[in-house]
C-alpha positions in Angstrom: 10.2 -22.0 3.3 12.7 -20.4 0.8 15.1 -17.4 1.8 13.0 -15.1 0.1 9.8 -16.2 1.5 11.3 -15.8 5.1 12.4 -12.2 4.4 8.9 -11.4 3.2 7.9 -13.1 6.6 9.7 -11.1 8.0 8.6 -7.8 6.5 5.5 -8.5 7.1 6.1 -8.9 11.0 8.1 -5.2 10.9 5.5 -3.6 8.9 3.2 -1.3 10.9 1.0 -0.1 7.7 1.4 -2.3 4.6 -0.7 -1.9 0.8 -1.3 -5.2 -1.4 -1.5 -4.5 -5.2 -3.1 -7.3 -7.1 -3.0 -7.9 -11.1 -4.2 -10.9 -12.5 -1.4 -13.2 -11.5 -3.6 -13.8 -8.4 -6.8 -15.0 -10.4 -5.0 -17.3 -12.7 -4.1 -19.4 -10.2 -7.8 -19.8 -9.4 -8.3 -20.6 -13.2 -9.6 -17.2 -14.5 -7.2 -16.1 -17.7 -5.5 -13.0 -18.0 -6.1 -10.5 -20.7 -3.0 -9.5 -21.9 -0.6 -12.4 -22.4 0.0 -14.0 -25.8 -2.8 -16.6 -25.0 -4.9 -14.1 -22.8 -8.8 -13.0 -23.8 -7.8 -9.9 -26.0 -5.1 -12.4 -27.7 -8.2 -13.9 -29.1 -10.9 -10.9 -29.5 -10.2 -7.2 -29.2 -11.5 -5.3 -26.3 -14.3 -3.3 -26.9 -13.8 0.4 -26.7 -16.1 2.6 -24.0 -16.9 5.1 -27.0 -18.1 2.3 -29.0 -20.1 0.8 -26.3 -22.1 3.7 -25.7 -22.4 4.9 -29.6 -23.5 1.5 -30.4 -26.2 -1.0 -30.2 -24.5 -3.2 -31.9 -21.3 -3.3 -29.6 -23.1 -3.3 -26.9 -24.8 -6.6 -28.0 -21.4 -8.2 -28.6 -20.3 -7.1 -25.1 -23.1 -8.8 -23.5 -22.5 -11.6 -26.0 -19.0 -12.1 -24.6 -20.3 -11.3 -20.9 -22.5 -14.1 -21.0 -20.2 -16.8 -22.9 -17.6 -16.0 -20.5 -19.3 -16.2 -17.3 -19.2 -19.9 -16.3 -15.7 -19.5 -15.9 -15.7 -16.3 -13.8 -18.8 -18.0 -11.8 -16.8 -20.8 -11.2 -13.2 -19.3 -9.7 -12.9 -19.6 -6.3 -10.3 -17.5 -3.8 -7.0 -19.8 -4.1 -4.3 -19.8 -1.4 -3.0 -16.3 -2.5 -6.3 -14.9 -1.9 -6.9 -16.4 1.7 -3.7 -15.2 2.6 -4.2 -11.7 1.6 -7.4 -12.0 3.6 -5.9 -13.4 6.3 -3.2 -10.4 6.7 -6.3 -7.8 6.4 -8.1 -9.7 9.2 -5.3 -9.2 11.6 -4.7 -5.9 10.5 -1.6 -6.4 9.3 -2.3 -4.7 5.5 -4.4 -2.0 5.8 -6.5 -2.2 2.1 -6.2 -3.9 -0.8 -5.1 -2.5 -4.1 -6.4 -4.4 -7.1 -6.5 -4.2 -10.9 -8.4 -7.4 -11.3 -12.2 -7.4 -11.8 -13.4 -10.9 -10.6 -14.5 -9.9 -7.4 -12.4 -12.6 -5.6 -11.1 -10.7 -2.8 -14.0 -10.2 -1.7 -15.4 -13.6 -1.8 -11.9 -14.4 0.2 -13.4 -12.0 2.8 -11.7 -8.9 3.1 -14.4 -6.1 3.8 -15.4 -4.0 1.0 -14.2 -0.8 2.6 -10.8 -2.2 2.5 -11.1 -3.3 -1.3 -9.7 -0.2 -4.1 -10.8 -1.5 -7.3 -9.1 0.6 -9.8 -10.5 -1.5 -13.1 -13.9 -1.6 -11.4 -15.8 -5.2 -11.2 -17.8 -7.4 -13.7 -19.8 -9.1 -11.0 -22.8 -6.8 -11.3 -23.6 -3.7 -13.9 -24.9 -0.3 -12.9 -26.6 2.4 -15.1 -23.9 4.9 -16.6 -26.3 7.9 -15.8 -27.8 7.4 -12.4 -25.7 4.3 -11.2 -28.6 2.0 -10.3 -27.0 -1.4 -9.4 -28.3 -4.8 -11.7 -27.5 -8.2 -11.1 -26.1 -10.2 -13.9 -28.9 -13.5 -13.3 -31.8 -11.0 -13.6 -29.8 -9.4 -17.0 -28.9 -12.8 -18.7 -32.9 -13.9 -18.0 -34.1 -10.5 -20.4 -31.1 -11.2 -22.8 -32.0 -14.7 -23.1 -35.7 -13.5 -23.5 -35.6 -10.6 -25.6 -32.2 -10.9 -27.2 -31.2 -7.5 -25.6 -30.1 -5.8 -22.3 -32.8 -3.2 -21.7 -31.8 0.4 -20.4 -32.5 1.1 -17.1 -35.7 0.9 -15.6 -35.2 4.3 -13.3 -33.6 6.7 -15.8 -33.5 5.1 -19.5 -29.8 5.5 -19.4 -27.5 2.8 -20.7 -26.4 -0.3 -18.4 -22.8 -1.5 -18.5 -21.2 -4.4 -16.2 -19.7 -2.1 -13.6 -15.8 -2.1 -15.2 -13.5 0.5 -16.9 -13.2 -0.2 -20.3 -10.9 1.3 -22.7 -11.3 5.0 -23.4 -13.6 5.4 -20.4 -12.3 7.6 -17.3 -10.5 6.0 -14.4 -12.7 6.2 -11.5 -11.8 9.4 -9.5 -13.0 8.0 -5.8 -11.2 4.7 -5.9 -7.9 6.6 -7.4 -7.5 9.1 -4.7 -8.5 6.1 -1.9 -5.3 4.3 -3.3 -2.7 7.4 -3.6 -3.9 7.8 0.1 -3.6 4.5 0.8 -0.1 4.3 -1.1 1.8 7.4 0.8 0.4 6.0 4.1 2.5 2.5 3.6 5.3 1.5 4.8 5.4 -2.0 2.9 3.9 -2.1 -0.7 3.6 -5.5 -2.2 2.8 -6.3 -5.8 1.1 -9.7 -6.4 1.2 -10.6 -10.2 0.5 -7.5 -12.0 3.5 -6.7 -14.9 3.4 -3.2 -13.9 2.6 -1.8 -17.5 -1.0 -0.5 -17.2 -0.6 2.9 -15.9 -1.9 4.9 -14.2 -2.6 2.0 -11.9 0.7 0.6 -12.2 2.1 3.9 -10.9 1.7 3.2 -7.3 4.6 1.0 -6.7 6.7 3.4 -7.7 4.9 6.3 -5.7 5.0 3.8 -2.8 8.8 3.3 -3.4 9.6 7.1 -3.8 7.9 8.0 -0.3 10.1 5.2 1.6 8.1 2.3 1.2 9.4 -1.3 1.1 8.8 -2.8 -2.2 7.9 -6.0 -2.9 7.1 -7.8 -5.6 5.8 -11.3 -6.5 5.6 -12.5 -9.7 5.7 -15.5 -12.0 7.3 -12.8 -14.8 10.3 -10.1 -14.2 8.5 -6.7 -14.3 10.0 -3.2 -15.3 9.9 -2.0 -11.6 11.9 -5.3 -10.4 15.2 -3.1 -10.2 13.4 -0.4 -7.9 12.3 -3.1 -6.1 13.9 -4.5 -2.4 12.6 -7.7 -2.8 11.6 -9.5 -5.7 10.5 -13.2 -5.8 9.4 -14.9 -9.1 7.4 -17.6 -7.9 3.9 -18.5 -7.9 1.6 -16.3 -5.3 0.0 -18.9 -3.7 3.3 -20.3 -2.3 5.0 -17.4 -1.4 2.0 -15.5 0.2 0.7 -19.1 1.6 4.2 -19.6 3.0 5.0 -16.3 4.3 1.3 -16.0 6.1 1.1 -19.4 7.2 -1.9 -19.9 5.0 -2.6 -23.7 3.3 
């Protein structure tokens, strides 16, 4: 165990109310590509704006084409050592909430209760109606796509169906943002795992935590813009760091 990992373990032991904030870096260790790096998804295709999705059948078709083409990668992914370490901390009552920028559902798959996960950018493992919020499963929508070449409108209200993610140009989820702020303000230890901390307003939460007196820890392979204000910065793999700190293989 390195000195930095030992320090993180001590901080966790001393904390009364910790919050974990996760970004793409924790899920790349499960084989899920990120979006923003030079080799990420958006280096290959531009993201579809929310306004284009709701106004254009052609853009909706393109969005679903991309979704079904890449769905196998998401489905094949499993929680890694970092996810399992966070799940243990939640299970033991040492982490009160997980705020995540990720849309892959791997925190849920690791065993963390839904009520303790705050998804700032939504979830791509299911879809919903933009009008009435009726939930739709991806498998069912794929059947319709393969049969008809289209994802039909909502069966309840004829609204548009979209993956339950937050697209560019779409409003952030108000309830989740409120929950995230409440947890951030209450935290005495705020641990950032695998986020470049460039996407606002989500990236503002570590700054808020630090201003309110929480100890700020950043674990990321690359430097971030908030490293200089953090109390502990570890530029190593998340699985090794968290697994070592928590005792998870």
